[in-house]
MITI-148244 format. One line per 3 residues: for each residue x, y, z of C-alpha. Coordinates in steps of 0.5 Angstrom, whole numbers, plus 500, padded with zeros to 3 digits. Layout:
N
X/Y/Z | ...
END
This chain:
470
129/224/805 | 126/218/803 | 125/215/796
123/208/795 | 126/203/790 | 119/202/787
119/210/786 | 125/210/782 | 124/203/778
116/204/776 | 113/200/771 | 110/204/765
110/205/758 | 115/208/753 | 118/213/750
119/218/756 | 118/218/763 | 117/225/763
114/226/757 | 109/220/756 | 108/217/763
108/224/767 | 103/227/763 | 099/221/763
099/221/771 | 098/229/771 | 092/228/767
089/222/771 | 090/226/777 | 086/232/774
081/227/773 | 081/225/780 | 081/232/783
075/234/779 | 071/228/781 | 074/228/789
078/234/790 | 076/240/795 | 075/246/791
069/251/790 | 063/247/786 | 058/251/783
051/248/785 | 049/244/779 | 055/245/775
058/239/772 | 064/238/768 | 063/238/760
069/241/757 | 076/240/758 | 082/244/755
090/242/756 | 096/246/754 | 103/244/754
109/248/755 | 116/248/755 | 120/242/753
113/238/753 | 111/243/747 | 117/242/743
118/235/743 | 111/233/745 | 109/230/739
116/226/738 | 115/223/746 | 107/222/745
105/227/750 | 099/228/746 | 097/221/746
099/220/754 | 094/226/756 | 088/223/752
090/216/755 | 090/219/762 | 084/223/761
081/217/759 | 082/213/766 | 089/209/763
095/209/768 | 102/208/765 | 103/201/769
096/199/767 | 095/201/760 | 095/195/754
100/198/749 | 096/194/744 | 090/198/746
093/205/745 | 092/207/738 | 084/205/738
083/209/744 | 087/215/741 | 083/214/735
076/213/738 | 077/220/742 | 079/224/735
073/221/732 | 068/222/737 | 071/228/740
069/227/747 | 072/223/753 | 069/217/756
072/218/763 | 071/213/769 | 065/216/773
064/222/769 | 058/223/763 | 061/224/756
066/230/757 | 068/234/750 | 075/234/748
077/235/741 | 085/233/741 | 086/238/735
083/244/739 | 083/242/746 | 090/240/746
095/246/745 | 102/246/744 | 105/252/747
111/254/744 | 112/260/748 | 116/261/754
115/255/759 | 111/256/765 | 115/260/770
117/254/775 | 119/248/771 | 121/246/764
116/241/763 | 109/244/765 | 102/243/763
095/247/765 | 089/243/765 | 082/247/765
075/244/766 | 069/248/764 | 061/247/765
056/247/759 | 056/254/759 | 063/255/758
065/257/765 | 071/255/768 | 070/250/774
077/248/775 | 084/250/773 | 091/246/775
098/246/773 | 102/240/774 | 110/239/772
113/233/770 | 119/233/774 | 123/227/771
122/219/772 | 115/219/772 | 114/224/778
109/229/778 | 108/235/782 | 103/241/782
104/248/784 | 104/247/792 | 108/240/791
113/243/787 | 114/249/792 | 115/244/797
121/241/793 | 124/247/792 | 125/250/799
126/243/802 | 119/241/805 | 115/236/802
121/231/804 | 120/225/809 | 122/228/816
128/225/819 | 127/219/823 | 121/217/819
126/211/816 | 132/208/820 | 137/211/815
134/218/813 | 141/220/809 | 140/225/804
147/226/801 | 152/221/800 | 156/223/806
151/222/810 | 150/215/807 | 157/213/809
157/216/816 | 151/212/817 | 154/206/815
160/207/819 | 156/208/825 | 151/202/824
157/197/821 | 152/196/815 | 152/196/808
148/201/803 | 144/195/801 | 142/193/808
141/200/810 | 136/201/804 | 133/195/805
131/197/813 | 128/203/810 | 124/200/805
121/195/810 | 120/201/815 | 116/205/810
113/201/804 | 106/199/806 | 104/192/804
111/189/805 | 110/183/810 | 117/181/811
123/181/808 | 121/175/803 | 115/180/800
121/186/799 | 125/180/795 | 119/178/791
117/186/789 | 125/187/787 | 125/180/783
118/183/780 | 122/189/778 | 128/185/775
123/181/771 | 120/187/768 | 126/189/766
129/183/763 | 122/182/759 | 123/188/756
130/187/754 | 128/180/751 | 123/183/747
128/188/744 | 132/182/743 | 127/179/739
124/184/735 | 126/187/729 | 124/192/724
123/200/723 | 122/204/729 | 116/209/729
116/217/728 | 119/218/721 | 126/218/722
126/210/719 | 131/208/725 | 132/201/724
132/196/730 | 139/193/731 | 139/189/737
136/183/735 | 141/183/729 | 147/185/733
145/179/738 | 145/174/733 | 152/176/731
154/175/738 | 151/169/739 | 154/166/732
161/168/733 | 166/163/734 | 174/162/734
178/168/735 | 172/173/734 | 169/170/740
175/171/744 | 176/178/743 | 176/182/750
173/188/747 | 167/184/745 | 164/184/752
163/191/751 | 158/189/745 | 154/185/749
153/191/754 | 151/195/748 | 146/190/745
143/189/752 | 142/197/753 | 140/198/746
134/192/746 | 131/196/752 | 131/203/749
129/200/742 | 123/197/746 | 122/204/749
122/208/743 | 117/203/740 | 112/205/746
113/198/749 | 113/196/757 | 119/199/760
121/200/767 | 124/207/769 | 131/207/771
131/212/773 | 128/215/767 | 125/212/760
130/215/756 | 136/212/760 | 132/206/762
137/201/758 | 143/202/762 | 141/199/769
138/192/766 | 144/192/761 | 149/192/767
145/187/771 | 144/182/765 | 152/183/764
153/181/772 | 148/175/771 | 151/173/764
159/174/765 | 161/175/772 | 163/169/777
159/168/783 | 153/172/780 | 146/171/784
139/173/784 | 141/176/791 | 146/180/788
141/183/783 | 137/185/789 | 143/188/792
144/192/786 | 137/195/785 | 137/197/792
144/200/792 | 142/203/785 | 136/206/788
139/209/794 | 144/213/789 | 138/215/785
134/218/790 | 140/222/793 | 141/225/786
134/226/785 | 134/230/791 | 140/234/790
140/235/783 | 135/232/778 | 134/226/773
130/230/768 | 133/232/761 | 129/238/761
132/241/767 | 139/239/767 | 140/235/760
142/228/759 | 147/228/764 | 141/228/769
139/222/765 | 144/217/762 | 149/220/767
145/218/773 | 143/211/771 | 150/210/769
152/212/777 | 147/208/779 | 149/202/775
156/203/777 | 154/203/785 | 150/197/784
155/193/780 | 160/195/785 | 156/193/791
154/186/788 | 161/184/787 | 162/185/794
165/193/794 | 165/197/801 | 161/203/802
166/207/800 | 168/203/794 | 161/204/792
160/211/793 | 167/212/789 | 164/208/783
158/212/783 | 162/218/783 | 167/216/777
161/214/772 | 157/221/774 | 163/225/773
164/223/766 | 158/224/764 | 158/232/766
156/237/761 | 152/231/757 | 146/235/753
139/232/751 | 138/234/744 | 134/228/741
133/229/733 | 126/230/732 | 124/230/739
124/222/739 | 128/218/744 | 132/214/738
138/218/736 | 142/219/740 | 139/216/746
139/209/744 | 146/208/743 | 148/213/749
145/208/753 | 150/203/751 | 156/207/752
153/209/759 | 153/202/761 | 160/201/758
162/207/763 | 158/204/769 | 162/197/768
169/201/768 | 167/206/773 | 165/200/778
172/196/776 | 176/202/777 | 173/203/784
174/196/786 | 181/196/784 | 182/202/790
181/202/797 | 175/207/797 | 179/214/798
178/219/792 | 179/226/791 | 172/228/789
166/226/793 | 160/224/790 | 156/230/793
160/235/790 | 160/231/783 | 152/231/784
152/239/786 | 157/240/779 | 151/237/775
146/241/778 | 150/247/777 | 152/245/770
144/244/768 | 143/251/771 | 148/254/766
146/250/760 | 143/253/754 | 135/251/754
137/249/746 | 141/243/750 | 135/241/755
130/236/751 | 127/242/746 | 130/239/740
132/246/738 | 140/245/738 | 146/240/738
145/234/734 | 137/235/733 | 139/241/728
145/238/725 | 142/232/721 | 144/230/715
139/232/709 | 137/227/704
END
């Protein structure tokens, strides 16, 4: 089993990896299949009209997560990594006004967002909570091509065949395609003991053997530095920007004001030991306020949980003795290794397992990354991830008004605090502990299966329906 660090950490836009980036990717995939795919093409028939329906969580919270805008952007040839956020409103307005798409490589295709983009509030598609159906028709209204896509968390997208492969264990890289093909934490620890290598060293070897275009260790380091630079830039924007977040809840950005207060404090207030938790929270909140505003973001492993890992890396750099850029690279490699194990054996999607799969996974990844950067053994690193994940079990995903704002922004701050606590506890021990990480991941998966749909990113339960009426 292999997921690259660059699969886990993808540069894109907010506010959601599963509800914004995923649908944009799915729309682009449908366009590519329509143009280049191997499907029966009636002679002379050209696509003249496209319709899209959104199902399950994508329907219930799609407006708040800008899923409709994401589909339009994807059908217009835009990608999450390439889109200029400043152009989004103009592209959406143009499509609404002219009621057709200007997709690259196609003649104008009819698409009226008010009629051709359906939010289906009925039962979700059978195979996944985040389903989309894309259909293309000829000028006479005949169906040319129909495809189902599923946004499976973290910006990952699967079609019917790919989703079936994931469900039955196929579609994963066969053992032997990378030097250390661990699919479980127990395998990771065993391989580390046999090879006398750290988790970061094994993950680095896997990346070098699998990721195309990496011409040596320096190239890998440069790409890891690019990911951290994008995370840090997002954080810095969040620390500079103020005002009210979009969406109608009138949530005030707080990161800049809190950051200014922390910087200005002197004397006794500056020496309070609990103040370090405020730094962690403000770092995370800055990222997630940018995400909520639709800015450039790095999935870590999702957009809704994107603040935890950057906050803990910034904490490491700004507050830990002996911190270095090499330590940041170690952090990212180890965090990605843990994230890949969680995604392979459970889920990082709030629509599948609740926020335990988003902030819980991010907190486990960050705890492992910090423990590794501070010199922890492989077993201490695995212990750190387990502690952090264990204490997010059962966490619901219940965003108010379908927006990635309440409780999501603060929740990232608390996830970062838990990460540091988990890493510290693990480093105080010898790596021996009662509950293995694999068992904790399986518990998270089972808990997600048992969790009511009301609490899995549908905004039909929990905090989403217990809002103060003004």
